[in-house]
C-alpha positions as CSV (number, residue, x, y, z in Angstrom):
1,M,-55.8,172.9,67.4
2,K,-54.9,170.9,64.3
3,K,-57.3,171.5,61.4
4,R,-58.9,168.3,60.3
5,S,-58.6,167.7,56.5
6,V,-61.9,167.2,54.7
7,R,-62.2,164.3,52.3
8,V,-64.4,165.1,49.4
9,I,-64.8,161.4,48.4
10,P,-65.9,159.3,51.4
11,M,-65.1,155.6,52.0
12,F,-61.4,155.7,51.3
13,G,-61.1,151.9,51.5
14,L,-63.8,151.3,48.9
15,S,-62.6,153.9,46.5
16,M,-59.0,152.7,46.7
17,G,-60.2,149.1,46.1
18,V,-62.1,150.2,43.0
19,T,-59.0,152.1,41.8
20,L,-56.7,149.2,42.3
21,A,-59.2,146.8,40.6
22,M,-59.5,149.0,37.6
23,L,-55.7,149.5,37.4
24,S,-55.2,145.8,37.6
25,V,-57.7,144.9,34.9
26,I,-56.7,147.7,32.5
27,V,-53.0,147.9,33.0
28,L,-51.3,145.4,35.3
29,I,-52.9,142.1,34.1
30,P,-52.4,142.8,30.3
31,L,-48.7,143.8,31.0
32,A,-48.2,140.7,33.2
33,S,-49.4,138.5,30.3
34,L,-46.3,139.6,28.4
35,V,-44.1,138.2,31.1
36,V,-46.1,135.0,31.4
37,F,-45.9,134.3,27.6
38,T,-42.2,135.2,27.5
39,A,-41.5,132.9,30.5
40,Q,-42.6,130.0,28.3
41,M,-39.3,130.4,26.5
42,S,-35.9,129.5,27.8
43,F,-33.4,132.2,28.4
44,S,-31.4,131.0,25.4
45,D,-34.5,131.1,23.2
46,I,-35.2,134.7,24.3
47,I,-31.7,135.8,23.5
48,E,-31.9,134.0,20.1
49,T,-35.2,135.8,19.3
50,L,-33.9,139.2,20.3
51,T,-30.6,138.9,18.5
52,R,-32.0,137.9,15.2
53,E,-30.6,140.2,12.5
54,R,-34.1,141.4,11.4
55,V,-35.1,142.1,15.0
56,L,-31.9,144.0,15.8
57,A,-32.4,146.0,12.6
58,S,-35.9,146.9,13.6
59,F,-34.6,148.0,17.1
60,R,-32.1,150.3,15.4
61,V,-34.8,151.8,13.2
62,S,-37.4,152.3,16.0
63,F,-35.0,153.6,18.6
64,G,-33.0,155.8,16.2
65,T,-36.0,157.5,14.5
66,A,-37.8,157.9,17.9
67,F,-34.8,159.6,19.5
68,L,-34.2,161.8,16.5
69,A,-37.9,162.8,16.3
70,S,-38.1,163.5,20.0
71,A,-35.0,165.7,19.8
72,I,-36.6,167.7,17.0
73,N,-39.8,167.9,19.0
74,A,-37.8,169.2,22.0
75,V,-36.6,172.1,19.9
76,M,-39.7,172.8,17.9
77,G,-41.9,172.3,20.9
78,V,-40.2,175.0,22.9
79,I,-40.5,177.4,19.9
80,L,-44.2,176.7,19.5
81,A,-44.9,177.0,23.2
82,W,-42.9,180.3,23.2
83,V,-45.0,181.7,20.4
84,L,-48.3,180.7,21.9
85,V,-47.4,182.1,25.3
86,R,-45.4,185.3,24.5
87,Y,-47.2,186.6,21.4
88,D,-50.7,187.7,20.5
89,F,-51.7,187.3,16.9
90,P,-54.8,186.5,14.8
91,G,-55.6,182.8,14.8
92,K,-53.7,182.1,18.0
93,R,-56.6,180.1,19.5
94,I,-56.9,178.0,16.3
95,L,-53.1,177.3,16.3
96,D,-53.3,176.4,20.0
97,G,-56.1,174.0,19.3
98,M,-54.3,172.4,16.3
99,I,-51.5,171.3,18.6
100,E,-54.0,168.7,20.0
101,L,-54.8,167.4,16.5
102,P,-52.3,164.4,16.6
103,F,-54.1,163.2,19.7
104,A,-57.6,163.3,18.1
105,L,-56.7,162.2,14.6
106,P,-56.7,158.4,13.9
107,T,-53.1,157.3,13.4
108,A,-54.0,155.5,10.2
109,V,-55.4,158.7,8.7
110,A,-52.3,160.6,9.7
111,G,-50.1,157.9,8.1
112,I,-52.1,157.9,4.8
113,A,-52.1,161.8,4.7
114,L,-48.3,162.0,5.4
115,T,-47.5,159.3,2.8
116,S,-49.6,161.1,0.2
117,L,-47.8,164.4,0.9
118,T,-44.2,163.0,1.0
119,A,-44.4,160.5,-1.8
120,D,-42.4,161.3,-5.0
121,K,-45.6,162.6,-6.7
122,G,-46.9,164.3,-3.5
123,L,-47.0,168.0,-2.9
124,V,-44.0,167.9,-0.5
125,G,-42.2,164.9,-1.8
126,S,-42.2,166.1,-5.5
127,F,-40.3,169.2,-4.4
128,F,-37.6,167.3,-2.5
129,A,-37.4,164.7,-5.3
130,R,-35.9,167.4,-7.6
131,F,-32.9,167.4,-5.3
132,G,-32.7,163.6,-5.1
133,I,-34.1,163.5,-1.6
134,K,-36.6,160.7,-1.0
135,I,-38.9,161.1,2.1
136,A,-41.6,158.5,1.9
137,Y,-40.6,154.9,2.5
138,T,-37.3,155.9,4.1
139,K,-36.1,156.7,7.7
140,I,-36.7,160.3,6.9
141,G,-40.4,159.6,6.4
142,I,-40.6,157.6,9.6
143,T,-39.0,160.5,11.5
144,V,-41.5,163.0,9.9
145,A,-44.5,160.8,11.1
146,L,-43.0,160.6,14.6
147,V,-42.5,164.3,14.8
148,F,-46.1,164.8,13.9
149,I,-47.2,162.3,16.7
150,G,-44.8,163.6,19.4
151,I,-44.9,167.4,19.1
152,P,-48.0,167.9,21.4
153,F,-46.2,166.2,24.4
154,V,-43.4,168.8,24.4
155,V,-45.6,171.8,23.7
156,R,-48.1,170.9,26.5
157,A,-45.3,170.2,28.9
158,V,-43.5,173.5,28.3
159,Q,-46.5,175.8,27.9
160,P,-47.6,175.9,31.5
161,V,-44.1,176.6,32.8
162,L,-43.7,179.5,30.4
163,E,-47.1,180.9,31.5
164,K,-46.0,180.9,35.1
165,L,-42.5,182.2,34.5
166,D,-42.0,185.6,36.2
167,P,-40.9,188.1,33.5
168,S,-39.3,190.3,36.1
169,F,-36.2,188.1,36.1
170,E,-35.8,188.6,32.3
171,E,-36.3,192.4,32.7
172,A,-33.7,192.6,35.5
173,A,-31.2,190.6,33.4
174,G,-31.8,193.0,30.5
175,V,-31.3,196.1,32.6
176,M,-28.0,194.7,33.8
177,G,-26.9,194.5,30.2
178,A,-27.4,190.8,29.3
179,S,-28.1,189.9,25.7
180,R,-31.2,188.2,24.6
181,S,-29.4,184.9,24.0
182,R,-27.7,185.1,27.4
183,I,-31.1,185.8,29.1
184,F,-32.6,182.7,27.4
185,R,-29.6,180.5,28.1
186,Q,-29.0,181.5,31.8
187,V,-32.4,182.7,33.0
188,I,-35.2,181.1,31.0
189,F,-33.9,177.7,29.9
190,P,-32.9,176.5,33.4
191,E,-36.6,176.9,34.3
192,L,-37.8,175.2,31.2
193,A,-35.2,172.3,31.2
194,P,-37.2,169.9,33.4
195,A,-40.4,170.5,31.3
196,V,-38.5,170.0,28.1
197,F,-37.0,166.8,29.3
198,T,-40.4,165.6,30.5
199,G,-41.9,166.4,27.1
200,F,-38.9,164.7,25.4
201,G,-39.4,161.5,27.5
202,L,-43.1,161.3,26.9
203,A,-42.7,161.9,23.1
204,F,-39.9,159.3,22.9
205,G,-42.1,156.7,24.7
206,R,-45.0,157.4,22.4
207,C,-42.8,157.4,19.2
208,L,-41.1,154.2,20.2
209,G,-44.4,152.2,20.1
210,E,-46.1,154.1,17.3
211,Y,-47.5,151.8,14.6
212,G,-50.5,153.2,12.7
213,S,-49.0,156.4,11.4
214,V,-45.6,154.9,10.6
215,V,-46.5,151.6,8.9
216,F,-47.8,153.4,5.8
217,I,-44.9,155.8,5.3
218,A,-42.2,153.4,6.3
219,G,-42.4,151.1,3.3
220,N,-41.5,148.2,5.7
221,K,-38.3,147.2,4.0
222,P,-36.6,144.5,6.1
223,F,-33.3,145.7,7.6
224,E,-34.0,149.2,6.3
225,T,-37.3,150.7,7.3
226,E,-39.0,147.9,9.2
227,I,-40.1,149.1,12.7
228,T,-40.3,146.9,15.8
229,P,-44.1,147.1,16.2
230,L,-44.4,145.6,12.7
231,I,-42.1,142.8,13.6
232,I,-44.4,142.1,16.6
233,M,-47.4,142.0,14.4
234,S,-45.7,139.7,12.0
235,E,-44.9,137.3,14.8
236,L,-48.5,137.4,16.0
237,Q,-49.8,136.7,12.5
238,E,-47.6,133.6,12.4
239,Y,-49.0,132.6,15.8
240,D,-45.6,132.8,17.4
241,Y,-46.9,134.5,20.5
242,S,-43.8,133.8,22.6
243,S,-41.4,135.5,20.2
244,A,-43.9,138.4,19.8
245,T,-44.1,138.9,23.6
246,A,-40.4,138.6,24.1
247,I,-39.8,141.5,21.6
248,A,-42.7,143.5,23.1
249,L,-41.2,143.0,26.6
250,V,-38.1,144.9,25.5
251,M,-40.2,147.8,24.3
252,L,-42.3,147.7,27.5
253,I,-39.2,147.7,29.8
254,T,-37.7,150.6,27.8
255,A,-40.9,152.6,28.0
256,F,-41.2,151.9,31.7
257,L,-37.7,153.1,32.4
258,I,-38.3,156.3,30.4
259,L,-41.5,157.1,32.2
260,F,-40.0,156.3,35.5
261,L,-37.1,158.7,34.8
262,V,-39.6,161.4,33.7
263,N,-41.7,161.0,36.9
264,L,-38.5,161.1,39.0
265,I,-37.5,164.4,37.4
266,Q,-41.0,165.8,37.8
267,A,-41.1,164.8,41.5
268,R,-37.6,166.4,42.1
269,N,-38.7,169.6,40.3
270,T,-41.9,169.8,42.3
271,K,-39.9,169.3,45.5
272,I,-37.5,172.1,44.6
273,L,-40.3,174.5,43.7
274,G,-42.1,173.7,46.9
275,R,-39.2,174.9,49.0
C-alpha cells in the first residue's frame, strides 16, 4: 500500500495563491515596470542610450570590477571556508560570525569606512601611497569594496560542502602516494567546483548592482570610475525615466542569466548527488 504523504501546511490552493500574490507584488510587478518604461522608447532610442560613450564606459567599469572581485572571492572564499571547517583555533566562532558582517552592515557605512582606510592619508592607503599605488577613487578601490561585499556568498556556498566531504577519500589518496596538491586538485576540488561556481555567480550578481559601498570609494570620475548604478541614479535625477530603465534592464537581464545559470548548476549537482 502506497504511503500517503502528509502536508504540514493545509489548503494548498490558498497557500499557493498567497505565495504567488506576494511574489507578484514584491518581485514581478516592480521588474515588469522596467520593461513597461523601456517600451516607451523606440528600438533605435534604446540602442542610442545604451551605446553612449559614458554608459559603455560605466558598463566596462561595473562588469570588469565585478568579475575581478568575484574571481578573487572565489579563491579567498575557498581558503576561508577551508580554515573554518578543517581547523580548530581560538576565536573560530568570532571569525565565522564576522563572515556575515557585510550582510548586516549598511553599505554606506562600509563605503565610508573603506574610503577612510584606503585614502592617501588613510591607514592602508598611506602605506601603498609610498610606492605610488593609489587605491581610493580608482578601479582598485572599487574592486576592494566589491570583494568586501561578495566574500560571504562564496564562503557560505563552499562551507557546507566541505563539512559533508568524506575525509576517507583524501586518506585513501594519501596512502596511495598522492601529494597534497594532487589530492586537492583531483579529489577535493571536483567536489567543491559546483559550490565555488555558485558562490562566484551569486557574488558577481551582487557586485554588479552594488551602489552604496562603491559610490564613496569610486570617486565617480566619468569614463574612469563611474559605475552603472550611478549612471542610473543620474538619469533618474534628471527625470529621464526611460533611459534609466533601459540601462537598468541590461543589468536585470544580466543578473537573471547569471542566477539562472547558477540554479541550473545547483539542480544538476543535486541530481548527480541523488543518484
